[in-house]
Structure formats: C-alpha cells, structure tokens
N, C-alpha and C positions, 0 to 999 in steps of 0.2 A: 677927214670926215669922221665924226663921232657916231658910234652906234647908240641906239636907245639905251638910256640908263633908267632902269626901273627900280625905284626905291622901296616899293612895298607890294604886297600881294594885291592890294586894292588897285594900285596903279596898273598892274599887269592885267587884272580882270577888266578894268575900264578900257585899256588899249585893245585887248582881244575882242571885247564887245563892239568897240568902234570899228575895227576891221571887219568883223562879221556884218555889222549893219551897213557899212559902206560898200563892201565888195561882194558879199555873198547873199545879199537879200533876194536876188532873182535867180539864184543857183539852186538846183535840186539834184546834186550829184547822186549817182547810183551808189557810190561808196561813201558813206558818212564820214570816213576817216579824213576826207578832204576838208571837212569843217574843223578838223584839228590842225592838219599840216599847213594849210594856207595861212591862217592867223599866226601859227607858231613861227613860220618862216618870215613873214612880213613884219612881225613884231621885233625882229632883229635888225631891221633897216634903220638908218638914221631917221629921226622924226621928220626932218624937213623933206627928205625924199619920199617917205611914206605919205605925208600930207599931199605932196605933189601928185602922187599916183592916185590917191583917194579923191582929192577935191579939185585939182586942176584938170587932170586927165579924165576924171570920173570913171576910173577903171571898174570893171565888173567881171566876175568870173563866170564862165560858161563851160558846160561840159559838152564835149564834142569828140570826134573820133581821132583827133591828133592834137599834139601840143603846139600852140601857135598864139600869135597876137593879131587881132584884126580890129579894124575901125568900122563900126556899124552905124548907119544912120537910117532911120525909118522915115520915108518921105512924108508920112502923115504927121510927124512930130516936128516941132521947131528945131532949128540947129542947136539950141541949148540942150536938147535931149540926146545929142550925139554922145556915144560912150565908146570907150576902148574896151574891147572884150578880150580877156586873157582866157584862152581855151585849154582845157586839159582832158586827156583821154581817161576813160573810166578805168583803164588798166594801171594807171600811175601808182596806185596804192599797193600794187603787187611788187613794186621795186623795193630796194633797200632804203633805209632812212636817209642815208647820204644822197642817194640818187633822187629821191622825192624832193628833198630840200633844194638840191642843186637845180632840178628842172623848174621848180616853182620860182626860185630866185632868177634863173636864166630867162624865163618867159616874161617875168615882170621887168627885168632889165631891158628887154626889147621895147616894152611899152614906155619905160622911163626915158629911153634914148630916142624915142620918136620913130622907131622902125616901122610902126604901124602906118605912118603917113608917107613912107617912101614910095614914090611913084615908079622908081626903077630899081630892080634888084639885079643889076648887072654883076655885082660881086657879092652874092649871098654869104660866102665864107667870111668876108670882112665884117659883115653884120653879126655873124655868130661869134667871131673873135671879140668884137666890141662888147657884146653882151657878156661874154666870159670875163672881160676886163672889168666891167661894172660889178659883176658878181664878186670878184676879188676885192674891189674897193669896199663893198658892203660887208666883207668879212666871211665870205663863204668859200674861201680857197680850199679848206680841208674837204668840204663836201664835193667841190668841183674835181679835185684830184681823185677822190674815191669813186666818183660816179661812173667812170669808165667811158664817158662820152664827151670829154672835154675837147672843145675846139681849140683852145689856146695851148694846151699841152700835147695835143695829138690824141689819137684814139688807139688803144685805150690808155687812159691816164693811170699811172702807178703811184 
C-alpha cells in the first residue's frame, strides 16, 4: 500500500484543506493544535484509505473526554446522515508528537476497520491489536513504538 505522494506545496495545502473540510467542520476543539495534528497525521495515509474514511464512512472528529470511535445516528435525520465520530480527549495535545500521531492514526484505524459497527466486544484486545497492525500498514510504526502504549508490542513499547 502506497502512502500519499505529494508533489508540491499546493497539493499539500489542497489535501490539508480537504481533510479540514471533511473531518473537522463540526469540531470545535478546546486545543487548536488538533487542527494541525489531525490533518498532518491523516495526510500520511494512502489516498484510497483516506478517501474511504472521509467519503464512505463520512468520519467526523468530535472532542470528548476519551479517545474512541463511535457510530452516531440522530433519529431526526435520514440514515444517509449517519456519521462515524472519531473522538479525542482535550488532553491529547499535552502528549509527545509521536504519541499524538499514534493515537490519531490508531483511532482512525478503528474506524477504517469497522470497529465502530461491532455489536460484540468479546475480545477488545484483538481489536486494539488489529488497529495497531493497520497503523503499521499506514507507515506509523515509529510513532507506535515511541508512544509507550502499543498494543501490538506490549506496554510500554521501546
């Protein structure tokens, strides 16, 4: 799987703008640094995977008190309005760069892998390992190892 190849500053600005428009339009994080870290991290995904997250899953970032992925549907809206919400704690930006990038990639990996629609969480550790495996496929193994919270390498990762 190839990561995004950005050939110019203009292409990078366009991609970051697209990520902001599609994922952060309803998000008002307390820490404005998330407006940098989320697009920075997601711009490193393969374009096909990023498009799936943005346009097929219709993912949206929400600030909440824990890092997770949830599927929300508001009854007053038609099913087409259902969105995947990737939630981040307001304390995330207090972490190291590697940990921030890893957590963002890890939570979006859950969304990408369909963990938001799992009816049974009989083996949550397996879901965490699968998300870490996807993080590695996307090219974030260095950040995963440095994060200190890797599920695939054990805790803490060295």
